[in-house]
C-alpha positions in Angstrom: -7.4 28.9 -2.7 -11.2 28.3 -4.0 -12.6 25.2 -3.3 -13.5 23.6 -6.7 -16.3 22.0 -7.8 -17.2 19.7 -10.1 -20.5 19.5 -11.9 -21.6 16.4 -13.7 -24.8 16.9 -16.6 -25.4 15.9 -19.8 -28.1 19.1 -20.2 -26.1 22.7 -20.7 -29.2 24.4 -19.4 -28.9 22.3 -16.1 -25.2 23.5 -15.8 -26.0 27.0 -16.6 -28.4 27.0 -13.6 -26.0 25.5 -11.5 -23.3 27.8 -12.2 -25.4 30.6 -11.5 -26.5 28.9 -8.3 -23.1 28.6 -6.9 -21.8 31.9 -8.3 -22.6 33.4 -5.5 -19.5 31.7 -3.5 -16.0 32.1 -4.5 -16.2 28.3 -6.6 -14.2 27.4 -9.3 -16.2 25.6 -11.3 -15.4 22.5 -13.8 -17.9 21.1 -16.2 -18.2 17.2 -17.2 -20.9 16.7 -20.3 -20.6 12.9 -19.2 -19.4 9.8 -16.6 -16.5 9.0 -19.3 -14.8 12.8 -19.0 -16.3 13.0 -15.4 -14.1 10.5 -14.4 -10.4 12.0 -16.5 -11.2 15.4 -14.9 -11.5 13.8 -11.6 -8.4 11.9 -12.0 -6.4 15.2 -13.2 -7.5 17.7 -11.3 -9.4 15.8 -8.1 -12.0 18.3 -7.5 -13.4 19.2 -4.3 -16.7 18.1 -4.5 -18.5 16.8 -7.6 -22.3 17.6 -8.1 -23.5 14.3 -10.4 -26.1 13.6 -12.4 -27.7 10.5 -12.3 -28.8 10.0 -15.5 -25.8 10.7 -17.6 -24.4 9.3 -21.0 -21.4 6.8 -21.3 -20.7 6.1 -18.0 -24.2 6.7 -15.9 -23.9 8.5 -12.0 -24.4 5.6 -10.4 -21.3 3.8 -11.9 -19.5 6.9 -11.4 -19.9 7.1 -8.1 -19.0 3.6 -7.5 -15.7 4.2 -9.2 -14.9 7.2 -7.0 -15.4 5.4 -3.6 -13.6 2.3 -5.0 -10.2 4.5 -5.0 -8.5 4.8 -2.1 -7.2 8.2 -2.7 -10.5 9.2 -4.0 -12.9 8.0 -2.0 -13.2 10.6 0.1 -14.3 13.3 -2.7 -17.5 14.0 -1.6 -20.5 13.8 -4.1 -24.1 15.2 -4.2 -25.8 12.9 -6.1 -28.7 15.0 -8.4 -31.8 13.1 -9.4 -35.1 13.3 -10.6 -38.3 14.3 -8.8 -40.0 11.2 -7.6 -37.1 8.8 -9.1 -37.2 7.2 -5.6 -35.0 4.3 -7.1 -32.2 6.6 -8.2 -31.5 7.8 -5.2 -31.7 4.9 -3.1 -29.5 3.6 -6.1 -27.0 6.8 -5.7 -26.5 6.7 -1.9 -26.0 2.6 -2.4 -23.1 3.1 -4.7 -21.7 6.2 -1.8 -22.8 9.1 -2.8 -23.2 11.8 0.2 -26.0 13.3 -0.3 -28.9 14.2 -3.1 -30.6 16.9 -4.5 -34.0 16.9 -6.8 -34.3 18.7 -9.5 -35.7 21.2 -9.7 -34.1 22.4 -6.4 -34.2 25.0 -4.6 -30.8 27.1 -4.6 -30.4 28.2 -1.2 -30.9 24.9 0.4 -28.3 23.1 -2.5 -25.8 25.9 -1.2 -26.0 24.9 2.4 -25.8 21.4 1.6 -22.6 22.0 -0.1 -21.7 24.3 2.6 -22.0 21.6 5.0 -20.5 19.0 3.2 -17.2 21.0 2.5 -17.0 21.9 6.3 -17.2 17.8 7.6 -15.2 16.7 4.7 -12.6 19.4 5.9 -12.5 18.6 9.3 -12.8 14.7 8.6 -9.5 14.9 6.1 -7.2 17.2 8.6 -6.4 13.9 10.8 -8.2 10.6 11.5 -10.6 11.1 14.6 -10.0 7.4 15.5 -5.7 7.1 15.4 -5.0 10.6 15.0 -3.0 10.0 11.6 -3.0 12.3 8.9 -5.8 11.6 6.6 -6.7 11.9 2.5 -5.5 14.9 2.3 -2.4 15.0 3.9 -1.5 11.5 2.1 -2.4 13.3 -1.2 -0.2 15.9 -0.7 2.6 13.7 0.0 2.4 11.3 -2.6 2.5 14.5 -5.2 5.3 15.8 -3.5 7.5 12.7 -3.8 6.3 12.2 -7.8 7.2 15.5 -8.2 10.6 15.4 -6.6 11.5 12.3 -8.9 13.2 10.4 -6.4 12.9 7.1 -5.8 10.0 6.0 -3.4 7.9 3.1 -2.2 4.4 3.4 -1.1 2.9 0.6 1.1 -0.8 0.2 0.9 -1.7 -1.4 4.1 -4.9 -3.2 5.2 -6.4 -6.1 7.9 -8.3 -9.3 6.2 -11.5 -10.3 8.1 -11.7 -7.1 9.7 -15.7 -7.1 8.5 -16.0 -10.4 10.3 -14.3 -9.5 13.5 -16.0 -6.2 13.5 -19.5 -8.3 13.4 -18.4 -10.6 16.3 -16.6 -8.7 18.8 -18.3 -5.3 18.3 -17.3 -1.4 16.9 -15.1 -0.6 20.5 -12.7 -3.5 20.1 -12.9 -2.8 16.0 -11.4 0.4 16.9 -8.7 -0.6 19.3 -7.4 -3.2 16.3 -7.1 -0.2 14.2 -5.5 2.4 16.9 -3.1 -0.3 17.4 -2.4 -1.2 14.0 -1.6 2.7 14.0 0.7 2.3 16.3 2.5 -0.8 15.1 2.8 1.0 11.8 4.6 4.0 13.6 7.0 1.5 15.7 7.7 -0.4 12.4 8.2 3.2 10.5 10.7 4.8 13.0 13.2 1.3 13.7 13.2 0.7 10.1 12.5 3.6 7.5 13.7 7.1 6.9 13.4 10.2 9.7 11.3 11.6 6.6 9.2 8.5 6.2 5.1 9.1 6.1 2.4 6.9 7.7 -1.3 8.0 6.8 -4.5 6.7 7.3 -6.5 6.5 5.0 -9.7 5.0 6.7 -11.5 2.6 7.6 -8.9 -0.8 8.3 -6.8 0.8 5.5 -3.4 2.6 5.6 -0.4 4.2 3.7 3.6 4.4 4.6 5.6 6.5 2.1 9.0 5.4 2.4 12.2 4.6 0.2 12.6 1.0 -1.7 15.9 0.2 0.1 13.8 0.1 3.4 10.2 -1.1 2.1 10.6 -5.3 2.5 12.5 -4.5 5.8 9.9 -2.6 7.4 7.2 -4.7 6.0 8.8 -7.8 7.5 9.2 -6.0 10.4 5.5 -5.2 10.9 3.9 -8.4 10.2 5.7 -10.1 12.5 4.9 -7.0 15.2 0.9 -7.9 14.3 1.2 -11.3 14.0 2.9 -11.1 17.2 -0.4 -9.0 19.0 -3.0 -10.1 16.9 -4.0 -13.4 19.3 -4.4 -10.6 22.2 -7.4 -9.6 20.6 -9.6 -12.7 20.9 -10.7 -14.4 24.2 -9.0 -17.8 25.3 -11.6 -19.8 23.4 -10.9 -18.6 19.7 -7.7 -17.8 20.5 -7.0 -21.4 20.8 -9.5 -22.5 18.0 -7.6 -19.9 15.3 -10.9 -19.2 14.0 -14.6 -17.5 14.8 -17.4 -18.2 13.9 -19.7 -15.7 11.8 -22.0 -15.5 8.7 -21.8 -14.1 5.4 -23.7 -12.6 3.2 -26.1 -15.4 2.5 -26.5 -16.0 6.2 -24.3 -19.3 6.1 -22.0 -19.7 8.9 -18.3 -19.5 8.0 -15.2 -20.0 10.4 -13.0 -17.2 9.9 -9.4 -16.9 10.1 -7.9 -14.6 12.8 -7.0 -10.9 11.7 -3.9 -10.9 9.4 -2.6 -7.5 7.4 -1.6 -7.4 3.3 0.6 -4.7 2.0 1.0 -4.2 -1.8 4.4 -1.6 -2.4 3.9 0.5 -5.3 7.5 1.9 -6.1 9.2 3.5 -9.1 12.2 1.7 -9.2 11.2 0.3 -12.7 8.4 2.0 -13.9 7.8 5.7 -14.5 5.0 7.1 -12.3 3.8 10.6 -13.0 0.5 10.7 -11.6 -1.2 9.8 -8.1 -4.2 7.4 -9.9 -1.2 5.7 -11.4 -0.3 4.8 -7.4 -3.8 4.1 -6.5 -4.7 1.7 -9.6 -1.1 -0.2 -9.1 -1.4 -0.8 -5.1 -5.0 -1.9 -5.4 -4.1 -4.4 -7.6 -1.0 -5.2 -5.5 -2.9 -5.8 -2.8 -5.6 -7.9 -4.0 -3.0 -10.4 -5.2 -1.7 -9.9 -1.3 -5.0 -10.3 -0.1 -5.0 -14.1 -2.2 -2.6 -15.5 -0.4 -2.7 -17.0 2.7 -2.0 -15.6 6.3 -0.3 -12.1 6.4 2.0 -11.3 3.4 3.1 -8.3 1.8 3.2 -8.1 -2.2 6.3 -5.6 -4.0 5.7 -4.4 -7.4 8.9 -5.3 -9.4 7.4 -5.3 -12.7 9.5 -3.4 -15.7 6.8 -1.3 -17.8 6.8 -1.7 -21.0 8.3 1.3 -22.9 
């Protein structure tokens, strides 16, 4: 299957130059002339790499990049930001928005091809399995979600992440943070084996984000069991002093010290029991909304979508 590359630029001459350059490789090329069109293509077709001009109409390159990297199911897509010569602030803004690399116009064709090959290699390697947990990564997750949607059977997709994890990492360090992630992965597998179906799927989106694909009738008990296991395990991640206090002291972004509660887990469950779900982007949007609501509640919680879609 050919690698799909989306070229996003409002200048047709630049698009032609990029197409000519990329024609040396066996890439399937897609085109968009503004940010809105690019986002539509990305959600519908999901390319393997995006060449994104910084200054494009409707939705600029920085905002397109930010939206992609915010989406749990799209954030793995590699983005090469294309900027004008000498626009240092554009490069910085692009990287800050989540771009994986950048090239400056006018670009050297051989260098661009080399950068594309390098990023595709890294992405393929990283997405085959998460190196920390060895759970399936984003490519496998997307395939699994697409398979469930295409089968038209009922499903429940549980989006999970850890609350207060950044503060924990800052205070206890990345080695301890990695151990929390590994132990959480073990709990997901254990709870799914005990309470789920034999063909349920557990994946690691990245960082402290996970997904479980199960069926609606299994999802409540599975999440309840997982929360119980997690709450029992959490104290072991802390030293005795912090355990007794029930919080850690960490600085917020303004440098003000805050009392941060112990780690908890938030879960949003997306199902097609009461609404029709036809594409993966829907799942990501609903999941992010539910998980955000779960995170607004105290301690570990799960929220299941029971809303009936308007017809």
